[in-house]
Each structure stands twice: as C-alpha cells, then as structure tokens.
PDB file with one MODEL, atoms N, CA, C and O in Angstrom:
MODEL        1
ATOM      1  N   MET A   1       0.924  -1.250   0.167  1.00  0.00           N
ATOM      2  CA  MET A   1      -0.470   0.230   0.263  1.00  0.00           C
ATOM      3  C   MET A   1       0.786   1.353   0.162  1.00  0.00           C
ATOM      4  O   MET A   1       0.669   2.478  -0.324  1.00  0.00           O
ATOM      5  N   ILE A   2       1.878   0.843   0.674  1.00  0.00           N
ATOM      6  CA  ILE A   2       2.691   2.316   0.600  1.00  0.00           C
ATOM      7  C   ILE A   2       3.511   2.596  -1.007  1.00  0.00           C
ATOM      8  O   ILE A   2       3.776   3.634  -1.614  1.00  0.00           O
ATOM      9  N   GLY A   3       3.670   1.590  -1.221  1.00  0.00           N
ATOM     10  CA  GLY A   3       4.793   1.627  -2.091  1.00  0.00           C
ATOM     11  C   GLY A   3       3.629   2.878  -3.470  1.00  0.00           C
ATOM     12  O   GLY A   3       4.376   3.389  -4.304  1.00  0.00           O
ATOM     13  N   ALA A   4       1.731   3.375  -3.700  1.00  0.00           N
ATOM     14  CA  ALA A   4       1.722   3.720  -4.055  1.00  0.00           C
ATOM     15  C   ALA A   4       1.504   4.877  -3.928  1.00  0.00           C
ATOM     16  O   ALA A   4       1.652   5.358  -2.804  1.00  0.00           O
ATOM     17  N   PRO A   5       1.186   5.511  -4.752  1.00  0.00           N
ATOM     18  CA  PRO A   5       1.177   7.356  -3.934  1.00  0.00           C
ATOM     19  C   PRO A   5       0.491   7.561  -3.555  1.00  0.00           C
ATOM     20  O   PRO A   5       0.786   8.231  -2.566  1.00  0.00           O
ATOM     21  N   THR A   6      -1.130   7.358  -3.699  1.00  0.00           N
ATOM     22  CA  THR A   6      -1.788   7.191  -2.807  1.00  0.00           C
ATOM     23  C   THR A   6      -1.545   6.915  -1.833  1.00  0.00           C
ATOM     24  O   THR A   6      -1.658   7.793  -0.977  1.00  0.00           O
ATOM     25  N   GLY A   7      -0.921   5.086  -1.276  1.00  0.00           N
ATOM     26  CA  GLY A   7      -0.641   5.366  -0.207  1.00  0.00           C
ATOM     27  C   GLY A   7      -0.016   5.176   0.479  1.00  0.00           C
ATOM     28  O   GLY A   7      -0.070   4.370   1.407  1.00  0.00           O
ATOM     29  N   ARG A   8       1.418   6.521  -0.085  1.00  0.00           N
ATOM     30  CA  ARG A   8       2.198   7.110   0.398  1.00  0.00           C
ATOM     31  C   ARG A   8       2.151   8.620   1.428  1.00  0.00           C
ATOM     32  O   ARG A   8       2.671   9.120   2.426  1.00  0.00           O
ATOM     33  N   MET A   9       0.670   8.997  -0.119  1.00  0.00           N
ATOM     34  CA  MET A   9       0.125   9.731   0.624  1.00  0.00           C
ATOM     35  C   MET A   9      -0.777   9.949   2.145  1.00  0.00           C
ATOM     36  O   MET A   9      -0.266  10.619   3.042  1.00  0.00           O
ATOM     37  N   LEU A  10      -1.557   9.589   2.245  1.00  0.00           N
ATOM     38  CA  LEU A  10      -2.278   8.763   3.370  1.00  0.00           C
ATOM     39  C   LEU A  10      -1.205   8.758   4.383  1.00  0.00           C
ATOM     40  O   LEU A  10      -1.309   9.455   5.392  1.00  0.00           O
ATOM     41  N   ALA A  11       0.274   7.679   4.071  1.00  0.00           N
ATOM     42  CA  ALA A  11       0.794   8.362   5.247  1.00  0.00           C
ATOM     43  C   ALA A  11       1.473   9.294   6.000  1.00  0.00           C
ATOM     44  O   ALA A  11       1.795   9.374   7.185  1.00  0.00           O
ATOM     45  N   ARG A  12       1.663  10.232   4.660  1.00  0.00           N
ATOM     46  CA  ARG A  12       1.992  11.148   4.875  1.00  0.00           C
ATOM     47  C   ARG A  12       1.129  12.266   5.876  1.00  0.00           C
ATOM     48  O   ARG A  12       1.631  13.120   6.607  1.00  0.00           O
ATOM     49  N   MET A  13      -0.405  11.958   5.651  1.00  0.00           N
ATOM     50  CA  MET A  13      -1.357  12.649   6.410  1.00  0.00           C
ATOM     51  C   MET A  13      -1.523  12.253   7.799  1.00  0.00           C
ATOM     52  O   MET A  13      -1.490  12.991   8.783  1.00  0.00           O
ATOM     53  N   LEU A  14      -1.672  11.224   7.765  1.00  0.00           N
ATOM     54  CA  LEU A  14      -1.560  10.539   9.347  1.00  0.00           C
ATOM     55  C   LEU A  14      -0.394  10.487  10.244  1.00  0.00           C
ATOM     56  O   LEU A  14      -0.147  10.022  11.357  1.00  0.00           O
ATOM     57  N   GLY A  15       0.213  11.133   9.345  1.00  0.00           N
ATOM     58  CA  GLY A  15       2.198  11.377  10.000  1.00  0.00           C
ATOM     59  C   GLY A  15       1.845  12.870  10.427  1.00  0.00           C
ATOM     60  O   GLY A  15       1.774  13.499  11.482  1.00  0.00           O
ATOM     61  N   ALA A  16       1.682  13.087   9.227  1.00  0.00           N
ATOM     62  CA  ALA A  16       1.538  15.381  10.656  1.00  0.00           C
ATOM     63  C   ALA A  16      -0.424  14.840  11.240  1.00  0.00           C
ATOM     64  O   ALA A  16      -0.659  15.552  12.217  1.00  0.00           O
ATOM     65  N   ALA A  17      -1.349  14.166  11.028  1.00  0.00           N
ATOM     66  CA  ALA A  17      -1.729  14.425  12.229  1.00  0.00           C
ATOM     67  C   ALA A  17      -1.176  14.349  13.600  1.00  0.00           C
ATOM     68  O   ALA A  17      -1.145  15.064  14.601  1.00  0.00           O
ATOM     69  N   ALA A  18      -0.712  13.070  13.193  1.00  0.00           N
ATOM     70  CA  ALA A  18      -0.313  12.630  14.583  1.00  0.00           C
ATOM     71  C   ALA A  18       0.345  13.602  15.220  1.00  0.00           C
ATOM     72  O   ALA A  18      -0.034  14.195  16.229  1.00  0.00           O
ATOM     73  N   TRP A  19       1.442  13.777  14.555  1.00  0.00           N
ATOM     74  CA  TRP A  19       2.118  15.018  14.924  1.00  0.00           C
ATOM     75  C   TRP A  19       1.815  16.397  15.291  1.00  0.00           C
ATOM     76  O   TRP A  19       2.485  16.997  16.132  1.00  0.00           O
ATOM     77  N   HIS A  20       0.584  17.037  14.533  1.00  0.00           N
ATOM     78  CA  HIS A  20      -0.087  18.056  15.462  1.00  0.00           C
ATOM     79  C   HIS A  20      -0.216  17.427  16.703  1.00  0.00           C
ATOM     80  O   HIS A  20       0.153  18.046  17.702  1.00  0.00           O
ATOM     81  N   GLU A  21      -0.875  15.819  16.856  1.00  0.00           N
ATOM     82  CA  GLU A  21      -1.576  15.838  18.082  1.00  0.00           C
ATOM     83  C   GLU A  21      -0.697  16.211  19.273  1.00  0.00           C
ATOM     84  O   GLU A  21      -1.088  16.655  20.353  1.00  0.00           O
ATOM     85  N   ALA A  22       1.021  15.862  18.751  1.00  0.00           N
ATOM     86  CA  ALA A  22       1.540  15.915  20.371  1.00  0.00           C
ATOM     87  C   ALA A  22       2.155  17.282  20.660  1.00  0.00           C
ATOM     88  O   ALA A  22       2.303  17.484  21.865  1.00  0.00           O
ATOM     89  N   GLU A  23       2.538  18.236  19.886  1.00  0.00           N
ATOM     90  CA  GLU A  23       2.238  19.061  19.325  1.00  0.00           C
ATOM     91  C   GLU A  23       1.621  20.210  20.562  1.00  0.00           C
ATOM     92  O   GLU A  23       2.017  20.862  21.529  1.00  0.00           O
ATOM     93  N   HIS A  24       0.186  19.886  19.640  1.00  0.00           N
ATOM     94  CA  HIS A  24      -1.262  20.372  20.838  1.00  0.00           C
ATOM     95  C   HIS A  24      -1.137  19.294  22.189  1.00  0.00           C
ATOM     96  O   HIS A  24      -1.673  19.562  23.264  1.00  0.00           O
ATOM     97  N   LYS A  25      -0.609  18.459  22.032  1.00  0.00           N
ATOM     98  CA  LYS A  25      -0.604  18.010  23.719  1.00  0.00           C
ATOM     99  C   LYS A  25      -0.108  17.968  24.905  1.00  0.00           C
ATOM    100  O   LYS A  25      -0.574  17.486  25.937  1.00  0.00           O
ATOM    101  N   ALA A  26       1.773  18.998  24.511  1.00  0.00           N
ATOM    102  CA  ALA A  26       3.123  19.750  24.777  1.00  0.00           C
ATOM    103  C   ALA A  26       2.389  20.790  25.049  1.00  0.00           C
ATOM    104  O   ALA A  26       2.145  21.104  26.214  1.00  0.00           O
ATOM    105  N   GLY A  27       1.900  21.522  23.923  1.00  0.00           N
ATOM    106  CA  GLY A  27       1.200  23.301  24.841  1.00  0.00           C
ATOM    107  C   GLY A  27       0.528  22.432  25.665  1.00  0.00           C
ATOM    108  O   GLY A  27       1.244  22.377  26.665  1.00  0.00           O
ATOM    109  N   ARG A  28      -0.460  21.693  25.847  1.00  0.00           N
ATOM    110  CA  ARG A  28      -1.239  21.637  27.113  1.00  0.00           C
ATOM    111  C   ARG A  28      -0.862  21.606  28.081  1.00  0.00           C
ATOM    112  O   ARG A  28      -0.933  22.436  28.988  1.00  0.00           O
ATOM    113  N   HIS A  29      -0.136  20.072  28.001  1.00  0.00           N
ATOM    114  CA  HIS A  29       1.136  20.384  29.146  1.00  0.00           C
ATOM    115  C   HIS A  29       2.095  21.550  29.809  1.00  0.00           C
ATOM    116  O   HIS A  29       2.280  21.731  31.012  1.00  0.00           O
ATOM    117  N   ARG A  30       2.684  22.328  28.658  1.00  0.00           N
ATOM    118  CA  ARG A  30       3.164  23.085  29.073  1.00  0.00           C
ATOM    119  C   ARG A  30       2.360  24.128  29.875  1.00  0.00           C
ATOM    120  O   ARG A  30       2.369  24.116  31.106  1.00  0.00           O
ATOM    121  N   ARG A  31       1.831  24.815  29.326  1.00  0.00           N
ATOM    122  CA  ARG A  31       0.208  25.239  29.921  1.00  0.00           C
ATOM    123  C   ARG A  31       0.144  24.912  31.367  1.00  0.00           C
ATOM    124  O   ARG A  31       0.707  25.557  32.251  1.00  0.00           O
ATOM    125  N   ALA A  32      -0.911  23.391  31.604  1.00  0.00           N
ATOM    126  CA  ALA A  32      -0.969  22.864  32.813  1.00  0.00           C
ATOM    127  C   ALA A  32       0.646  23.780  33.932  1.00  0.00           C
ATOM    128  O   ALA A  32       0.435  24.787  34.607  1.00  0.00           O
ATOM    129  N   GLY A  33       1.578  23.339  33.870  1.00  0.00           N
ATOM    130  CA  GLY A  33       2.561  23.469  34.590  1.00  0.00           C
ATOM    131  C   GLY A  33       3.061  24.764  34.765  1.00  0.00           C
ATOM    132  O   GLY A  33       3.851  25.009  35.677  1.00  0.00           O
ATOM    133  N   ARG A  34       2.509  25.983  33.636  1.00  0.00           N
ATOM    134  CA  ARG A  34       3.201  27.165  34.464  1.00  0.00           C
ATOM    135  C   ARG A  34       1.485  27.117  35.103  1.00  0.00           C
ATOM    136  O   ARG A  34       1.082  28.243  34.812  1.00  0.00           O
ATOM    137  N   GLN A  35       1.157  26.910  35.302  1.00  0.00           N
ATOM    138  CA  GLN A  35      -0.128  27.393  35.986  1.00  0.00           C
ATOM    139  C   GLN A  35      -0.670  27.008  37.250  1.00  0.00           C
ATOM    140  O   GLN A  35      -1.446  27.676  37.935  1.00  0.00           O
ATOM    141  N   LYS A  36      -0.044  25.498  37.592  1.00  0.00           N
ATOM    142  CA  LYS A  36       0.573  25.192  38.959  1.00  0.00           C
ATOM    143  C   LYS A  36       1.532  25.611  39.278  1.00  0.00           C
ATOM    144  O   LYS A  36       1.601  25.885  40.476  1.00  0.00           O
ATOM    145  N   ALA A  37       2.619  25.855  38.514  1.00  0.00           N
ATOM    146  CA  ALA A  37       3.910  26.833  39.367  1.00  0.00           C
ATOM    147  C   ALA A  37       3.253  28.075  39.947  1.00  0.00           C
ATOM    148  O   ALA A  37       3.628  28.527  41.029  1.00  0.00           O
ATOM    149  N   ARG A  38       2.408  28.558  39.332  1.00  0.00           N
ATOM    150  CA  ARG A  38       2.168  30.310  39.143  1.00  0.00           C
ATOM    151  C   ARG A  38       1.184  30.429  41.112  1.00  0.00           C
ATOM    152  O   ARG A  38       1.164  31.225  42.051  1.00  0.00           O
ATOM    153  N   ALA A  39       0.386  28.714  40.663  1.00  0.00           N
ATOM    154  CA  ALA A  39      -0.809  28.595  42.055  1.00  0.00           C
ATOM    155  C   ALA A  39       0.206  28.591  43.185  1.00  0.00           C
ATOM    156  O   ALA A  39      -0.094  29.354  44.103  1.00  0.00           O
ATOM    157  N   GLY A  40       1.601  27.751  43.371  1.00  0.00           N
ATOM    158  CA  GLY A  40       2.376  27.253  44.243  1.00  0.00           C
ATOM    159  C   GLY A  40       1.778  25.813  44.790  1.00  0.00           C
ATOM    160  O   GLY A  40       1.498  25.395  45.914  1.00  0.00           O
ATOM    161  N   LYS A  41       1.716  25.268  43.495  1.00  0.00           N
ATOM    162  CA  LYS A  41       0.940  23.853  43.659  1.00  0.00           C
ATOM    163  C   LYS A  41       2.955  23.249  42.674  1.00  0.00           C
ATOM    164  O   LYS A  41       3.798  23.776  41.948  1.00  0.00           O
ATOM    165  N   PRO A  42       2.685  21.729  43.450  1.00  0.00           N
ATOM    166  CA  PRO A  42       3.589  21.174  43.324  1.00  0.00           C
ATOM    167  C   PRO A  42       3.964  20.262  41.788  1.00  0.00           C
ATOM    168  O   PRO A  42       3.018  19.607  41.350  1.00  0.00           O
ATOM    169  N   HIS A  43       5.090  20.219  41.109  1.00  0.00           N
ATOM    170  CA  HIS A  43       4.961  19.357  39.606  1.00  0.00           C
ATOM    171  C   HIS A  43       4.712  18.102  40.467  1.00  0.00           C
ATOM    172  O   HIS A  43       5.148  17.543  41.474  1.00  0.00           O
ATOM    173  N   ARG A  44       3.854  17.984  39.597  1.00  0.00           N
ATOM    174  CA  ARG A  44       3.666  16.003  39.379  1.00  0.00           C
ATOM    175  C   ARG A  44       3.369  15.249  38.785  1.00  0.00           C
ATOM    176  O   ARG A  44       2.220  14.944  38.466  1.00  0.00           O
ATOM    177  N   ALA A  45       4.847  14.528  38.352  1.00  0.00           N
ATOM    178  CA  ALA A  45       4.922  13.831  36.903  1.00  0.00           C
ATOM    179  C   ALA A  45       4.568  12.507  37.125  1.00  0.00           C
ATOM    180  O   ALA A  45       4.689  11.980  38.231  1.00  0.00           O
ATOM    181  N   GLY A  46       3.986  11.736  35.799  1.00  0.00           N
ATOM    182  CA  GLY A  46       4.435  10.452  35.986  1.00  0.00           C
ATOM    183  C   GLY A  46       4.076   9.224  37.578  1.00  0.00           C
ATOM    184  O   GLY A  46       3.765   9.444  38.748  1.00  0.00           O
ATOM    185  N   ASN A  47       4.325   8.023  36.807  1.00  0.00           N
ATOM    186  CA  ASN A  47       3.854   7.091  38.115  1.00  0.00           C
ATOM    187  C   ASN A  47       5.110   6.932  39.427  1.00  0.00           C
ATOM    188  O   ASN A  47       6.313   7.127  39.252  1.00  0.00           O
ATOM    189  N   ARG A  48       4.363   6.477  40.917  1.00  0.00           N
ATOM    190  CA  ARG A  48       5.155   6.329  41.737  1.00  0.00           C
ATOM    191  C   ARG A  48       6.413   4.710  41.174  1.00  0.00           C
ATOM    192  O   ARG A  48       5.982   3.675  40.667  1.00  0.00           O
ATOM    193  N   ARG A  49       7.884   4.994  41.473  1.00  0.00           N
ATOM    194  CA  ARG A  49       8.066   3.831  40.738  1.00  0.00           C
ATOM    195  C   ARG A  49       8.277   2.648  41.694  1.00  0.00           C
ATOM    196  O   ARG A  49       8.986   3.238  42.510  1.00  0.00           O
ATOM    197  N   ALA A  50       8.177   1.502  42.139  1.00  0.00           N
ATOM    198  CA  ALA A  50       7.829   0.807  43.264  1.00  0.00           C
ATOM    199  C   ALA A  50       9.449   0.668  44.043  1.00  0.00           C
ATOM    200  O   ALA A  50       9.183  -0.021  45.028  1.00  0.00           O
ATOM    201  N   ASP A  51      10.156   0.809  44.068  1.00  0.00           N
ATOM    202  CA  ASP A  51      11.282   1.066  44.638  1.00  0.00           C
ATOM    203  C   ASP A  51      11.601   2.761  45.678  1.00  0.00           C
ATOM    204  O   ASP A  51      12.470   3.179  46.443  1.00  0.00           O
ATOM    205  N   ALA A  52      10.239   3.290  45.063  1.00  0.00           N
ATOM    206  CA  ALA A  52      10.187   4.900  45.979  1.00  0.00           C
ATOM    207  C   ALA A  52      10.029   4.476  46.821  1.00  0.00           C
ATOM    208  O   ALA A  52       9.988   3.306  46.442  1.00  0.00           O
ATOM    209  N   GLY A  53       9.827   4.432  48.182  1.00  0.00           N
ATOM    210  CA  GLY A  53       9.749   4.485  49.728  1.00  0.00           C
ATOM    211  C   GLY A  53       8.216   3.021  50.015  1.00  0.00           C
ATOM    212  O   GLY A  53       7.757   2.013  49.479  1.00  0.00           O
ATOM    213  N   PRO A  54       8.044   3.812  51.089  1.00  0.00           N
ATOM    214  CA  PRO A  54       6.542   2.659  51.761  1.00  0.00           C
ATOM    215  C   PRO A  54       5.856   3.052  51.228  1.00  0.00           C
ATOM    216  O   PRO A  54       5.818   4.209  50.810  1.00  0.00           O
ATOM    217  N   PRO A  55       4.563   1.623  50.966  1.00  0.00           N
ATOM    218  CA  PRO A  55       3.567   2.293  50.284  1.00  0.00           C
ATOM    219  C   PRO A  55       2.429   3.572  51.171  1.00  0.00           C
ATOM    220  O   PRO A  55       2.720   3.845  52.335  1.00  0.00           O
ATOM    221  N   LEU A  56       1.590   4.042  50.728  1.00  0.00           N
ATOM    222  CA  LEU A  56       0.461   4.767  51.899  1.00  0.00           C
ATOM    223  C   LEU A  56      -0.078   3.796  52.594  1.00  0.00           C
ATOM    224  O   LEU A  56      -0.144   2.721  51.997  1.00  0.00           O
ATOM    225  N   MET A  57      -0.449   3.826  53.568  1.00  0.00           N
ATOM    226  CA  MET A  57      -1.025   3.230  54.571  1.00  0.00           C
ATOM    227  C   MET A  57      -2.159   3.210  54.460  1.00  0.00           C
ATOM    228  O   MET A  57      -2.734   4.130  53.879  1.00  0.00           O
ATOM    229  N   ILE A  58      -3.054   1.797  55.160  1.00  0.00           N
ATOM    230  CA  ILE A  58      -4.636   1.824  55.208  1.00  0.00           C
ATOM    231  C   ILE A  58      -4.652   2.038  56.068  1.00  0.00           C
ATOM    232  O   ILE A  58      -3.796   1.716  56.893  1.00  0.00           O
ATOM    233  N   THR A  59      -6.233   3.067  56.389  1.00  0.00           N
ATOM    234  CA  THR A  59      -6.122   2.858  57.510  1.00  0.00           C
ATOM    235  C   THR A  59      -6.928   1.898  58.154  1.00  0.00           C
ATOM    236  O   THR A  59      -6.659   1.613  59.321  1.00  0.00           O
ATOM    237  N   GLU A  60      -8.044   1.257  57.477  1.00  0.00           N
ATOM    238  CA  GLU A  60      -8.758  -0.338  58.173  1.00  0.00           C
ATOM    239  C   GLU A  60      -8.675  -1.207  57.840  1.00  0.00           C
ATOM    240  O   GLU A  60      -8.180  -1.480  56.746  1.00  0.00           O
ATOM    241  N   SER A  61      -9.142  -2.041  58.677  1.00  0.00           N
ATOM    242  CA  SER A  61      -8.155  -3.460  57.618  1.00  0.00           C
ATOM    243  C   SER A  61      -9.309  -3.554  56.440  1.00  0.00           C
ATOM    244  O   SER A  61     -10.422  -3.034  56.513  1.00  0.00           O
ATOM    245  N   LEU A  62      -8.607  -4.624  54.927  1.00  0.00           N
ATOM    246  CA  LEU A  62      -9.717  -5.268  54.578  1.00  0.00           C
ATOM    247  C   LEU A  62      -9.646  -6.330  54.590  1.00  0.00           C
ATOM    248  O   LEU A  62      -9.597  -6.606  53.392  1.00  0.00           O
ATOM    249  N   VAL A  63      -9.580  -7.576  55.336  1.00  0.00           N
ATOM    250  CA  VAL A  63     -10.158  -8.479  56.557  1.00  0.00           C
ATOM    251  C   VAL A  63     -10.902  -8.593  56.911  1.00  0.00           C
ATOM    252  O   VAL A  63     -10.747  -9.792  57.141  1.00  0.00           O
ATOM    253  N   PRO A  64     -12.208  -8.310  57.414  1.00  0.00           N
ATOM    254  CA  PRO A  64     -12.892  -7.926  58.619  1.00  0.00           C
ATOM    255  C   PRO A  64     -12.384  -9.069  59.926  1.00  0.00           C
ATOM    256  O   PRO A  64     -12.368 -10.295  59.816  1.00  0.00           O
ATOM    257  N   GLU A  65     -12.092  -8.472  60.834  1.00  0.00           N
ATOM    258  CA  GLU A  65     -11.497  -9.214  62.250  1.00  0.00           C
ATOM    259  C   GLU A  65     -12.493 -10.736  62.595  1.00  0.00           C
ATOM    260  O   GLU A  65     -12.050 -11.469  63.479  1.00  0.00           O
ATOM    261  N   GLU A  66     -13.631 -11.100  61.976  1.00  0.00           N
ATOM    262  CA  GLU A  66     -14.052 -12.144  62.187  1.00  0.00           C
ATOM    263  C   GLU A  66     -13.630 -13.567  61.550  1.00  0.00           C
ATOM    264  O   GLU A  66     -13.634 -14.728  61.958  1.00  0.00           O
ATOM    265  N   LEU A  67     -13.093 -12.616  59.797  1.00  0.00           N
ATOM    266  CA  LEU A  67     -12.157 -13.937  58.922  1.00  0.00           C
ATOM    267  C   LEU A  67     -11.063 -14.003  59.903  1.00  0.00           C
ATOM    268  O   LEU A  67     -10.906 -14.812  60.818  1.00  0.00           O
ATOM    269  N   ALA A  68     -10.196 -12.816  59.480  1.00  0.00           N
ATOM    270  CA  ALA A  68      -8.932 -12.966  60.427  1.00  0.00           C
ATOM    271  C   ALA A  68      -8.491 -14.160  61.035  1.00  0.00           C
ATOM    272  O   ALA A  68      -7.573 -14.905  60.693  1.00  0.00           O
ATOM    273  N   ALA A  69      -9.658 -14.276  62.448  1.00  0.00           N
ATOM    274  CA  ALA A  69      -9.580 -14.903  63.772  1.00  0.00           C
ATOM    275  C   ALA A  69      -9.433 -15.872  63.219  1.00  0.00           C
ATOM    276  O   ALA A  69      -8.655 -16.598  63.838  1.00  0.00           O
ATOM    277  N   LYS A  70      -9.917 -16.453  62.004  1.00  0.00           N
ATOM    278  CA  LYS A  70     -10.059 -18.204  61.835  1.00  0.00           C
ATOM    279  C   LYS A  70      -9.251 -18.765  61.750  1.00  0.00           C
ATOM    280  O   LYS A  70      -9.358 -19.986  61.633  1.00  0.00           O
TER     281      LYS A  70
ENDMDL
END
C-alpha cells in the first residue's frame, strides 16, 4: 500500500495529524505546568516507582476481624 502514491500520501497525512496532536498535547502540558507553578502547587509527573518508598498507609483492615481470627 505504501508503495503506491496514494498510500504514501495517506501515510504522510496520518503522520502529520499525529505530529499535530503531539504538539498540541505538549502545549497543554506546558500551560498546565505554568498554571500550577503560578498557583504554588507542586509539580507531579508520572507514576510512583516501585522502590520510591513505603506504600501508602491503609487506615482500615481489608479483611473483617472475624475472618482474620479463624
């Protein structure tokens, strides 16, 4: 399909649309970061690494105490 002129045109159009979306998304992220900085909020990006420290504290038992006693 890409060997034909129509296929190459379609591939270029899809690539251009993806490039546009990536630039648009990057701009939104930059604006959001600037807004957070102006508001004094911390910068948070990505997921927590598995070795980033102790897990969050669980405030209540996941297993009812009656079942745990058996």
